[in-house]
N, CA, C and O atoms as a Tripos MOL2 file, in Angstrom:
@<TRIPOS>MOLECULE
protein
  272   271    68     0     0
PROTEIN
NO_CHARGES

@<TRIPOS>ATOM
      1 N           0.8120   -1.1770    0.0000 N.3       1 MET1
      2 CA          0.0000    0.0000    0.0000 C.3       1 MET1
      3 C           0.8710    1.2630    0.0000 C.2       1 MET1
      4 O           0.5500    2.2300   -0.6900 O.2       1 MET1
      5 N           1.9520    1.2640    0.7540 N.am      2 THR2
      6 CA          2.8170    2.4340    0.7960 C.3       2 THR2
      7 C           3.4630    2.6750   -0.5600 C.2       2 THR2
      8 O           3.5360    3.8160   -1.0160 O.2       2 THR2
      9 N           3.9290    1.6170   -1.2060 N.am      3 ALA3
     10 CA          4.5560    1.7770   -2.5180 C.3       3 ALA3
     11 C           3.5580    2.3600   -3.5090 C.2       3 ALA3
     12 O           3.9190    3.2070   -4.3260 O.2       3 ALA3
     13 N           2.3070    1.9160   -3.4460 N.am      4 PHE4
     14 CA          1.2680    2.4540   -4.3240 C.3       4 PHE4
     15 C           1.0400    3.9340   -4.0400 C.2       4 PHE4
     16 O           0.9170    4.7290   -4.9720 O.2       4 PHE4
     17 N           0.9830    4.3110   -2.7760 N.am      5 GLY5
     18 CA          0.7950    5.7110   -2.4140 C.3       5 GLY5
     19 C           1.9510    6.5790   -2.8690 C.2       5 GLY5
     20 O           1.7380    7.6780   -3.3800 O.2       5 GLY5
     21 N           3.1700    6.1000   -2.6890 N.am      6 PHE6
     22 CA          4.3380    6.8530   -3.1340 C.3       6 PHE6
     23 C           4.3110    7.0370   -4.6490 C.2       6 PHE6
     24 O           4.6710    8.0960   -5.1650 O.2       6 PHE6
     25 N           3.8770    5.9850   -5.3580 N.am      7 LYS7
     26 CA          3.8620    6.0320   -6.8240 C.3       7 LYS7
     27 C           2.7860    6.9810   -7.3300 C.2       7 LYS7
     28 O           3.0230    7.7320   -8.2760 O.2       7 LYS7
     29 N           1.6120    6.9590   -6.7160 N.am      8 THR8
     30 CA          0.5020    7.7670   -7.2230 C.3       8 THR8
     31 C           0.4930    9.1920   -6.6710 C.2       8 THR8
     32 O           0.2520   10.1320   -7.4280 O.2       8 THR8
     33 N           0.7450    9.3750   -5.3940 N.am      9 ALA9
     34 CA          0.6840   10.7090   -4.7890 C.3       9 ALA9
     35 C           2.0630   11.3350   -4.6170 C.2       9 ALA9
     36 O           2.2120   12.5550   -4.6900 O.2       9 ALA9
     37 N           3.0510   10.5110   -4.3940 N.am     10 GLY10
     38 CA          4.4050   11.0120   -4.1550 C.3      10 GLY10
     39 C           4.7050   11.0740   -2.6660 C.2      10 GLY10
     40 O           3.8340   11.3870   -1.8540 O.2      10 GLY10
     41 N           5.9440   10.7730   -2.3240 N.am     11 GLU11
     42 CA          6.3430   10.7350   -0.9170 C.3      11 GLU11
     43 C           6.1930   12.0960   -0.2460 C.2      11 GLU11
     44 O           5.8010   12.1710    0.9190 O.2      11 GLU11
     45 N           6.5000   13.1720   -0.9670 N.am     12 ALA12
     46 CA          6.4200   14.5180   -0.3780 C.3      12 ALA12
     47 C           4.9920   14.8590    0.0330 C.2      12 ALA12
     48 O           4.7790   15.4500    1.0920 O.2      12 ALA12
     49 N           4.0180   14.4970   -0.7880 N.am     13 LYS13
     50 CA          2.6140   14.7820   -0.4650 C.3      13 LYS13
     51 C           2.1550   13.9690    0.7380 C.2      13 LYS13
     52 O           1.4300   14.4760    1.5950 O.2      13 LYS13
     53 N           2.5700   12.7270    0.8020 N.am     14 ILE14
     54 CA          2.2110   11.8800    1.9460 C.3      14 ILE14
     55 C           2.8730   12.4140    3.2140 C.2      14 ILE14
     56 O           2.2300   12.4900    4.2600 O.2      14 ILE14
     57 N           4.1330   12.7800    3.1330 N.am     15 ALA15
     58 CA          4.8620   13.3090    4.2940 C.3      15 ALA15
     59 C           4.2520   14.6140    4.7850 C.2      15 ALA15
     60 O           4.2350   14.8710    5.9890 O.2      15 ALA15
     61 N           3.7520   15.4380    3.8760 N.am     16 ALA16
     62 CA          3.1520   16.7210    4.2580 C.3      16 ALA16
     63 C           1.9040   16.5250    5.1140 C.2      16 ALA16
     64 O           1.5590   17.3950    5.9130 O.2      16 ALA16
     65 N           1.2370   15.4060    4.9560 N.am     17 GLY17
     66 CA          0.0330   15.1220    5.7310 C.3      17 GLY17
     67 C           0.2900   14.4490    7.0650 C.2      17 GLY17
     68 O          -0.6490   14.1610    7.8060 O.2      17 GLY17
     69 N           1.5570   14.1960    7.3820 N.am     18 GLN18
     70 CA          1.9100   13.5340    8.6280 C.3      18 GLN18
     71 C           2.2980   14.5560    9.6920 C.2      18 GLN18
     72 O           3.0010   15.5190    9.3850 O.2      18 GLN18
     73 N           1.8570   14.3680   10.9340 N.am     19 PRO19
     74 CA          2.2240   15.3010   12.0050 C.3      19 PRO19
     75 C           3.7330   15.4420   12.1950 C.2      19 PRO19
     76 O           4.2110   16.5190   12.5510 O.2      19 PRO19
     77 N           4.4740   14.3880   11.9650 N.am     20 MET20
     78 CA          5.9350   14.4490   12.1190 C.3      20 MET20
     79 C           6.6010   15.1020   10.9160 C.2      20 MET20
     80 O           7.7850   15.4360   10.9700 O.2      20 MET20
     81 N           5.8550   15.2880    9.8320 N.am     21 GLY21
     82 CA          6.4040   15.9160    8.6350 C.3      21 GLY21
     83 C           7.2540   14.9980    7.7880 C.2      21 GLY21
     84 O           7.9540   15.4520    6.8830 O.2      21 GLY21
     85 N           7.2000   13.7190    8.0700 N.am     22 ARG22
     86 CA          7.9570   12.7430    7.2920 C.3      22 ARG22
     87 C           7.2550   11.3960    7.3720 C.2      22 ARG22
     88 O           6.4070   11.1750    8.2370 O.2      22 ARG22
     89 N           7.6130   10.5070    6.4680 N.am     23 VAL23
     90 CA          7.0750    9.1520    6.5310 C.3      23 VAL23
     91 C           7.9370    8.3260    7.4670 C.2      23 VAL23
     92 O           9.0840    8.6810    7.7410 O.2      23 VAL23
     93 N           7.3890    7.2300    7.9550 N.am     24 GLY24
     94 CA          8.1330    6.3640    8.8580 C.3      24 GLY24
     95 C           9.2750    5.6570    8.1590 C.2      24 GLY24
     96 O           9.2290    5.3880    6.9590 O.2      24 GLY24
     97 N          10.2850    5.3680    8.9290 N.am     25 LEU25
     98 CA         11.4650    4.6740    8.4240 C.3      25 LEU25
     99 C          11.5770    3.3110    9.0980 C.2      25 LEU25
    100 O          11.0270    3.1120   10.1810 O.2      25 LEU25
    101 N          12.2830    2.3720    8.4720 N.am     26 PRO26
    102 CA         12.5000    1.0810    9.1270 C.3      26 PRO26
    103 C          13.1210    1.2250   10.5190 C.2      26 PRO26
    104 O          12.8380    0.4210   11.4070 O.2      26 PRO26
    105 N          13.9600    2.2340   10.7140 N.am     27 SER27
    106 CA         14.5880    2.4200   12.0150 C.3      27 SER27
    107 C          13.5660    2.8010   13.0880 C.2      27 SER27
    108 O          13.7900    2.5440   14.2710 O.2      27 SER27
    109 N          12.4480    3.4110   12.6900 N.am     28 ASP28
    110 CA         11.3910    3.7130   13.6520 C.3      28 ASP28
    111 C          10.8060    2.4170   14.2130 C.2      28 ASP28
    112 O          10.5890    2.2970   15.4190 O.2      28 ASP28
    113 N          10.5580    1.4720   13.3530 N.am     29 LEU29
    114 CA         10.0430    0.1750   13.7700 C.3      29 LEU29
    115 C          11.0970   -0.5960   14.5530 C.2      29 LEU29
    116 O          10.7740   -1.2840   15.5210 O.2      29 LEU29
    117 N          12.3390   -0.4840   14.1420 N.am     30 ALA30
    118 CA         13.4190   -1.1960   14.8320 C.3      30 ALA30
    119 C          13.5370   -0.7320   16.2780 C.2      30 ALA30
    120 O          13.7570   -1.5480   17.1730 O.2      30 ALA30
    121 N          13.3940    0.5680   16.5150 N.am     31 GLY31
    122 CA         13.4680    1.0800   17.8800 C.3      31 GLY31
    123 C          12.3960    0.4900   18.7680 C.2      31 GLY31
    124 O          12.6630    0.1220   19.9120 O.2      31 GLY31
    125 N          11.1770    0.3980   18.2460 N.am     32 LEU32
    126 CA         10.0800   -0.1920   19.0090 C.3      32 LEU32
    127 C          10.3300   -1.6790   19.2470 C.2      32 LEU32
    128 O          10.0950   -2.1880   20.3420 O.2      32 LEU32
    129 N          10.8030   -2.3630   18.2200 N.am     33 ALA33
    130 CA         11.0860   -3.7990   18.3670 C.3      33 ALA33
    131 C          12.1660   -4.0350   19.4200 C.2      33 ALA33
    132 O          12.0620   -4.9670   20.2180 O.2      33 ALA33
    133 N          13.1890   -3.2060   19.4250 N.am     34 LEU34
    134 CA         14.2450   -3.3520   20.4400 C.3      34 LEU34
    135 C          13.6920   -3.1160   21.8390 C.2      34 LEU34
    136 O          14.0260   -3.8440   22.7730 O.2      34 LEU34
    137 N          12.8520   -2.1060   21.9840 N.am     35 PHE35
    138 CA         12.2470   -1.8450   23.2870 C.3      35 PHE35
    139 C          11.4090   -3.0320   23.7420 C.2      35 PHE35
    140 O          11.5320   -3.4740   24.8840 O.2      35 PHE35
    141 N          10.5590   -3.5510   22.8600 N.am     36 LEU36
    142 CA          9.6520   -4.6390   23.2500 C.3      36 LEU36
    143 C          10.3840   -5.9420   23.5530 C.2      36 LEU36
    144 O           9.8650   -6.7890   24.2800 O.2      36 LEU36
    145 N          11.5700   -6.1070   23.0100 N.am     37 THR37
    146 CA         12.3350   -7.3300   23.2760 C.3      37 THR37
    147 C          13.3750   -7.1430   24.3720 C.2      37 THR37
    148 O          14.1380   -8.0620   24.6720 O.2      37 THR37
    149 N          13.4080   -5.9590   24.9660 N.am     38 SER38
    150 CA         14.3890   -5.6900   26.0120 C.3      38 SER38
    151 C          13.7590   -5.8090   27.3960 C.2      38 SER38
    152 O          12.5340   -5.8340   27.5150 O.2      38 SER38
    153 N          14.5760   -5.8840   28.4380 N.am     39 PRO39
    154 CA         14.0650   -5.9100   29.8050 C.3      39 PRO39
    155 C          13.2720   -4.6440   30.1670 C.2      39 PRO39
    156 O          12.4660   -4.6680   31.0970 O.2      39 PRO39
    157 N          13.4930   -3.5520   29.4440 N.am     40 ALA40
    158 CA         12.7720   -2.3010   29.7290 C.3      40 ALA40
    159 C          11.2670   -2.4530   29.5440 C.2      40 ALA40
    160 O          10.4950   -1.6900   30.1250 O.2      40 ALA40
    161 N          10.8430   -3.4190   28.7480 N.am     41 SER41
    162 CA          9.4090   -3.6150   28.5030 C.3      41 SER41
    163 C           8.8390   -4.7680   29.3360 C.2      41 SER41
    164 O           7.7600   -5.2730   29.0270 O.2      41 SER41
    165 N           9.5350   -5.1790   30.3630 N.am     42 ALA42
    166 CA          9.1140   -6.3350   31.1620 C.3      42 ALA42
    167 C           7.7180   -6.1780   31.7620 C.2      42 ALA42
    168 O           7.0310   -7.1740   31.9910 O.2      42 ALA42
    169 N           7.2950   -4.9580   32.0150 N.am     43 HIS43
    170 CA          5.9920   -4.7330   32.6470 C.3      43 HIS43
    171 C           4.9260   -4.2910   31.6440 C.2      43 HIS43
    172 O           3.8180   -3.9320   32.0440 O.2      43 HIS43
    173 N           5.2430   -4.3140   30.3540 N.am     44 VAL44
    174 CA          4.2960   -3.9350   29.3090 C.3      44 VAL44
    175 C           3.5130   -5.1750   28.8900 C.2      44 VAL44
    176 O           4.0820   -6.1450   28.3890 O.2      44 VAL44
    177 N           2.1960   -5.1270   29.1050 N.am     45 THR45
    178 CA          1.3500   -6.2480   28.7020 C.3      45 THR45
    179 C           0.0690   -5.7130   28.0850 C.2      45 THR45
    180 O          -0.5140   -4.7560   28.5940 O.2      45 THR45
    181 N          -0.3660   -6.3120   27.0130 N.am     46 GLY46
    182 CA         -1.6380   -5.9580   26.3950 C.3      46 GLY46
    183 C          -1.7430   -4.5200   25.9290 C.2      46 GLY46
    184 O          -2.8260   -3.9380   25.9760 O.2      46 GLY46
    185 N          -0.6550   -3.9380   25.4860 N.am     47 ALA47
    186 CA         -0.6610   -2.5380   25.0690 C.3      47 ALA47
    187 C          -0.8880   -2.4180   23.5660 C.2      47 ALA47
    188 O          -0.4470   -3.2640   22.7870 O.2      47 ALA47
    189 N          -1.5710   -1.3700   23.1800 N.am     48 HIS48
    190 CA         -1.7090   -1.0050   21.7700 C.3      48 HIS48
    191 C          -0.7380    0.1420   21.5400 C.2      48 HIS48
    192 O          -0.9510    1.2540   22.0240 O.2      48 HIS48
    193 N           0.3220   -0.1310   20.8050 N.am     49 ILE49
    194 CA          1.3490    0.8810   20.5660 C.3      49 ILE49
    195 C           1.2180    1.3420   19.1260 C.2      49 ILE49
    196 O           1.4750    0.5840   18.1900 O.2      49 ILE49
    197 N           0.8130    2.5960   18.9600 N.am     50 LEU50
    198 CA          0.6670    3.1600   17.6250 C.3      50 LEU50
    199 C           2.0180    3.6350   17.1250 C.2      50 LEU50
    200 O           2.7120    4.3940   17.8000 O.2      50 LEU50
    201 N           2.3800    3.1870   15.9510 N.am     51 LEU51
    202 CA          3.6550    3.5770   15.3540 C.3      51 LEU51
    203 C           3.3510    4.2240   14.0080 C.2      51 LEU51
    204 O           3.6780    3.6880   12.9490 O.2      51 LEU51
    205 N           2.7110    5.3990   14.0800 N.am     52 ASP52
    206 CA          2.2990    6.0720   12.8530 C.3      52 ASP52
    207 C           2.6310    7.5620   12.8490 C.2      52 ASP52
    208 O           2.0550    8.3270   12.0760 O.2      52 ASP52
    209 N           3.5480    7.9690   13.7000 N.am     53 GLY53
    210 CA          3.9670    9.3540   13.7320 C.3      53 GLY53
    211 C           2.9060   10.3230   14.2140 C.2      53 GLY53
    212 O           3.0030   11.5240   13.9630 O.2      53 GLY53
    213 N           1.9030    9.8220   14.8970 N.am     54 GLY54
    214 CA          0.8390   10.6750   15.4150 C.3      54 GLY54
    215 C          -0.3430   10.8520   14.4850 C.2      54 GLY54
    216 O          -1.2680   11.6000   14.8050 O.2      54 GLY54
    217 N          -0.3370   10.1800   13.3360 N.am     55 ALA55
    218 CA         -1.3940   10.3640   12.3450 C.3      55 ALA55
    219 C          -2.7670    9.9610   12.8740 C.2      55 ALA55
    220 O          -3.7460   10.6650   12.6260 O.2      55 ALA55
    221 N          -2.8610    8.8590   13.5870 N.am     56 THR56
    222 CA         -4.1500    8.3920   14.0890 C.3      56 THR56
    223 C          -4.7660    9.3880   15.0610 C.2      56 THR56
    224 O          -5.9430    9.7280   14.9430 O.2      56 THR56
    225 N          -3.9850    9.8480   16.0070 N.am     57 LEU57
    226 CA         -4.5050   10.7950   16.9920 C.3      57 LEU57
    227 C          -4.8400   12.1380   16.3650 C.2      57 LEU57
    228 O          -5.8070   12.7810   16.7760 O.2      57 LEU57
    229 N          -4.0720   12.5740   15.3890 N.am     58 SER58
    230 CA         -4.3510   13.8460   14.7310 C.3      58 SER58
    231 C          -5.6450   13.7920   13.9410 C.2      58 SER58
    232 O          -6.4250   14.7440   13.9590 O.2      58 SER58
    233 N          -5.8800   12.6790   13.2440 N.am     59 ARG59
    234 CA         -7.1210   12.5380   12.4620 C.3      59 ARG59
    235 C          -8.3490   12.5280   13.3640 C.2      59 ARG59
    236 O          -9.4230   12.9760   12.9630 O.2      59 ARG59
    237 N          -8.1910   12.0220   14.5720 N.am     60 GLN60
    238 CA         -9.3180   11.9560   15.5040 C.3      60 GLN60
    239 C          -9.4620   13.2350   16.3220 C.2      60 GLN60
    240 O         -10.3720   13.3440   17.1440 O.2      60 GLN60
    241 N          -8.5770   14.1980   16.1050 N.am     61 GLY61
    242 CA         -8.6490   15.4570   16.8220 C.3      61 GLY61
    243 C          -8.2070   15.3830   18.2670 C.2      61 GLY61
    244 O          -8.5220   16.2780   19.0520 O.2      61 GLY61
    245 N          -7.4840   14.3380   18.6390 N.am     62 ILE62
    246 CA         -7.0470   14.1480   20.0220 C.3      62 ILE62
    247 C          -5.7100   14.8430   20.2640 C.2      62 ILE62
    248 O          -5.5020   15.4370   21.3220 O.2      62 ILE62
    249 N          -4.8170   14.7720   19.3030 N.am     63 ALA63
    250 CA         -3.4750   15.3330   19.4670 C.3      63 ALA63
    251 C          -3.4530   16.7990   19.0210 C.2      63 ALA63
    252 O          -4.2440   17.1970   18.1660 O.2      63 ALA63
    253 N          -2.5640   17.5890   19.5880 N.am     64 PRO64
    254 CA         -2.4220   18.9660   19.1340 C.3      64 PRO64
    255 C          -1.8970   19.0030   17.7030 C.2      64 PRO64
    256 O          -1.1350   18.1240   17.3020 O.2      64 PRO64
    257 N          -2.2860   19.9880   16.9480 N.am     65 GLN65
    258 CA         -1.8720   20.1210   15.5580 C.3      65 GLN65
    259 C          -0.5590   20.8850   15.4740 C.2      65 GLN65
    260 O          -0.5320   22.0500   15.0780 O.2      65 GLN65
    261 N           0.5240   20.2220   15.8480 N.am     66 VAL66
    262 CA          1.8410   20.8500   15.8780 C.3      66 VAL66
    263 C           2.7500   20.0850   14.9430 C.2      66 VAL66
    264 O           2.8240   18.8590   15.0240 O.2      66 VAL66
    265 N           3.4400   20.7760   14.0620 N.am     67 LYS67
    266 CA          4.4330   20.1560   13.2050 C.3      67 LYS67
    267 C           5.7880   20.2910   13.8720 C.2      67 LYS67
    268 O           6.1510   21.3710   14.3380 O.2      67 LYS67
    269 N           6.5360   19.1980   13.9190 N.am     68 LEU68
    270 CA          7.8710   19.2330   14.5160 C.3      68 LEU68
    271 C           8.9000   19.5770   13.4730 C.2      68 LEU68
    272 O          10.0890   19.6550   13.7810 O.2      68 LEU68
@<TRIPOS>BOND
     1     1     2 1
     2     2     3 1
     3     3     4 2
     4     3     5 am
     5     5     6 1
     6     6     7 1
     7     7     8 2
     8     7     9 am
     9     9    10 1
    10    10    11 1
    11    11    12 2
    12    11    13 am
    13    13    14 1
    14    14    15 1
    15    15    16 2
    16    15    17 am
    17    17    18 1
    18    18    19 1
    19    19    20 2
    20    19    21 am
    21    21    22 1
    22    22    23 1
    23    23    24 2
    24    23    25 am
    25    25    26 1
    26    26    27 1
    27    27    28 2
    28    27    29 am
    29    29    30 1
    30    30    31 1
    31    31    32 2
    32    31    33 am
    33    33    34 1
    34    34    35 1
    35    35    36 2
    36    35    37 am
    37    37    38 1
    38    38    39 1
    39    39    40 2
    40    39    41 am
    41    41    42 1
    42    42    43 1
    43    43    44 2
    44    43    45 am
    45    45    46 1
    46    46    47 1
    47    47    48 2
    48    47    49 am
    49    49    50 1
    50    50    51 1
    51    51    52 2
    52    51    53 am
    53    53    54 1
    54    54    55 1
    55    55    56 2
    56    55    57 am
    57    57    58 1
    58    58    59 1
    59    59    60 2
    60    59    61 am
    61    61    62 1
    62    62    63 1
    63    63    64 2
    64    63    65 am
    65    65    66 1
    66    66    67 1
    67    67    68 2
    68    67    69 am
    69    69    70 1
    70    70    71 1
    71    71    72 2
    72    71    73 am
    73    73    74 1
    74    74    75 1
    75    75    76 2
    76    75    77 am
    77    77    78 1
    78    78    79 1
    79    79    80 2
    80    79    81 am
    81    81    82 1
    82    82    83 1
    83    83    84 2
    84    83    85 am
    85    85    86 1
    86    86    87 1
    87    87    88 2
    88    87    89 am
    89    89    90 1
    90    90    91 1
    91    91    92 2
    92    91    93 am
    93    93    94 1
    94    94    95 1
    95    95    96 2
    96    95    97 am
    97    97    98 1
    98    98    99 1
    99    99   100 2
   100    99   101 am
   101   101   102 1
   102   102   103 1
   103   103   104 2
   104   103   105 am
   105   105   106 1
   106   106   107 1
   107   107   108 2
   108   107   109 am
   109   109   110 1
   110   110   111 1
   111   111   112 2
   112   111   113 am
   113   113   114 1
   114   114   115 1
   115   115   116 2
   116   115   117 am
   117   117   118 1
   118   118   119 1
   119   119   120 2
   120   119   121 am
   121   121   122 1
   122   122   123 1
   123   123   124 2
   124   123   125 am
   125   125   126 1
   126   126   127 1
   127   127   128 2
   128   127   129 am
   129   129   130 1
   130   130   131 1
   131   131   132 2
   132   131   133 am
   133   133   134 1
   134   134   135 1
   135   135   136 2
   136   135   137 am
   137   137   138 1
   138   138   139 1
   139   139   140 2
   140   139   141 am
   141   141   142 1
   142   142   143 1
   143   143   144 2
   144   143   145 am
   145   145   146 1
   146   146   147 1
   147   147   148 2
   148   147   149 am
   149   149   150 1
   150   150   151 1
   151   151   152 2
   152   151   153 am
   153   153   154 1
   154   154   155 1
   155   155   156 2
   156   155   157 am
   157   157   158 1
   158   158   159 1
   159   159   160 2
   160   159   161 am
   161   161   162 1
   162   162   163 1
   163   163   164 2
   164   163   165 am
   165   165   166 1
   166   166   167 1
   167   167   168 2
   168   167   169 am
   169   169   170 1
   170   170   171 1
   171   171   172 2
   172   171   173 am
   173   173   174 1
   174   174   175 1
   175   175   176 2
   176   175   177 am
   177   177   178 1
   178   178   179 1
   179   179   180 2
   180   179   181 am
   181   181   182 1
   182   182   183 1
   183   183   184 2
   184   183   185 am
   185   185   186 1
   186   186   187 1
   187   187   188 2
   188   187   189 am
   189   189   190 1
   190   190   191 1
   191   191   192 2
   192   191   193 am
   193   193   194 1
   194   194   195 1
   195   195   196 2
   196   195   197 am
   197   197   198 1
   198   198   199 1
   199   199   200 2
   200   199   201 am
   201   201   202 1
   202   202   203 1
   203   203   204 2
   204   203   205 am
   205   205   206 1
   206   206   207 1
   207   207   208 2
   208   207   209 am
   209   209   210 1
   210   210   211 1
   211   211   212 2
   212   211   213 am
   213   213   214 1
   214   214   215 1
   215   215   216 2
   216   215   217 am
   217   217   218 1
   218   218   219 1
   219   219   220 2
   220   219   221 am
   221   221   222 1
   222   222   223 1
   223   223   224 2
   224   223   225 am
   225   225   226 1
   226   226   227 1
   227   227   228 2
   228   227   229 am
   229   229   230 1
   230   230   231 1
   231   231   232 2
   232   231   233 am
   233   233   234 1
   234   234   235 1
   235   235   236 2
   236   235   237 am
   237   237   238 1
   238   238   239 1
   239   239   240 2
   240   239   241 am
   241   241   242 1
   242   242   243 1
   243   243   244 2
   244   243   245 am
   245   245   246 1
   246   246   247 1
   247   247   248 2
   248   247   249 am
   249   249   250 1
   250   250   251 1
   251   251   252 2
   252   251   253 am
   253   253   254 1
   254   254   255 1
   255   255   256 2
   256   255   257 am
   257   257   258 1
   258   258   259 1
   259   259   260 2
   260   259   261 am
   261   261   262 1
   262   262   263 1
   263   263   264 2
   264   263   265 am
   265   265   266 1
   266   266   267 1
   267   267   268 2
   268   267   269 am
   269   269   270 1
   270   270   271 1
   271   271   272 2
@<TRIPOS>SUBSTRUCTURE
     1 MET1         2 RESIDUE 1 A MET
     2 THR2         6 RESIDUE 1 A THR
     3 ALA3        10 RESIDUE 1 A ALA
     4 PHE4        14 RESIDUE 1 A PHE
     5 GLY5        18 RESIDUE 1 A GLY
     6 PHE6        22 RESIDUE 1 A PHE
     7 LYS7        26 RESIDUE 1 A LYS
     8 THR8        30 RESIDUE 1 A THR
     9 ALA9        34 RESIDUE 1 A ALA
    10 GLY10       38 RESIDUE 1 A GLY
    11 GLU11       42 RESIDUE 1 A GLU
    12 ALA12       46 RESIDUE 1 A ALA
    13 LYS13       50 RESIDUE 1 A LYS
    14 ILE14       54 RESIDUE 1 A ILE
    15 ALA15       58 RESIDUE 1 A ALA
    16 ALA16       62 RESIDUE 1 A ALA
    17 GLY17       66 RESIDUE 1 A GLY
    18 GLN18       70 RESIDUE 1 A GLN
    19 PRO19       74 RESIDUE 1 A PRO
    20 MET20       78 RESIDUE 1 A MET
    21 GLY21       82 RESIDUE 1 A GLY
    22 ARG22       86 RESIDUE 1 A ARG
    23 VAL23       90 RESIDUE 1 A VAL
    24 GLY24       94 RESIDUE 1 A GLY
    25 LEU25       98 RESIDUE 1 A LEU
    26 PRO26      102 RESIDUE 1 A PRO
    27 SER27      106 RESIDUE 1 A SER
    28 ASP28      110 RESIDUE 1 A ASP
    29 LEU29      114 RESIDUE 1 A LEU
    30 ALA30      118 RESIDUE 1 A ALA
    31 GLY31      122 RESIDUE 1 A GLY
    32 LEU32      126 RESIDUE 1 A LEU
    33 ALA33      130 RESIDUE 1 A ALA
    34 LEU34      134 RESIDUE 1 A LEU
    35 PHE35      138 RESIDUE 1 A PHE
    36 LEU36      142 RESIDUE 1 A LEU
    37 THR37      146 RESIDUE 1 A THR
    38 SER38      150 RESIDUE 1 A SER
    39 PRO39      154 RESIDUE 1 A PRO
    40 ALA40      158 RESIDUE 1 A ALA
    41 SER41      162 RESIDUE 1 A SER
    42 ALA42      166 RESIDUE 1 A ALA
    43 HIS43      170 RESIDUE 1 A HIS
    44 VAL44      174 RESIDUE 1 A VAL
    45 THR45      178 RESIDUE 1 A THR
    46 GLY46      182 RESIDUE 1 A GLY
    47 ALA47      186 RESIDUE 1 A ALA
    48 HIS48      190 RESIDUE 1 A HIS
    49 ILE49      194 RESIDUE 1 A ILE
    50 LEU50      198 RESIDUE 1 A LEU
    51 LEU51      202 RESIDUE 1 A LEU
    52 ASP52      206 RESIDUE 1 A ASP
    53 GLY53      210 RESIDUE 1 A GLY
    54 GLY54      214 RESIDUE 1 A GLY
    55 ALA55      218 RESIDUE 1 A ALA
    56 THR56      222 RESIDUE 1 A THR
    57 LEU57      226 RESIDUE 1 A LEU
    58 SER58      230 RESIDUE 1 A SER
    59 ARG59      234 RESIDUE 1 A ARG
    60 GLN60      238 RESIDUE 1 A GLN
    61 GLY61      242 RESIDUE 1 A GLY
    62 ILE62      246 RESIDUE 1 A ILE
    63 ALA63      250 RESIDUE 1 A ALA
    64 PRO64      254 RESIDUE 1 A PRO
    65 GLN65      258 RESIDUE 1 A GLN
    66 VAL66      262 RESIDUE 1 A VAL
    67 LYS67      266 RESIDUE 1 A LYS
    68 LEU68      270 RESIDUE 1 A LEU
């Protein structure tokens, strides 16, 4: 789906619509994976961790509309 979006709309247009001002990178996912597999996450159970740069909360009007 991302490749299709990049091809049809372009990465710049997609990034402009993201609260972080950029699209996610593999390293963003890697950081979360490292946390979840480390002792630091020993007390994390049944959590829903959104890894979308704030897009979900912004669309729902929950997060402040601030570009970083």
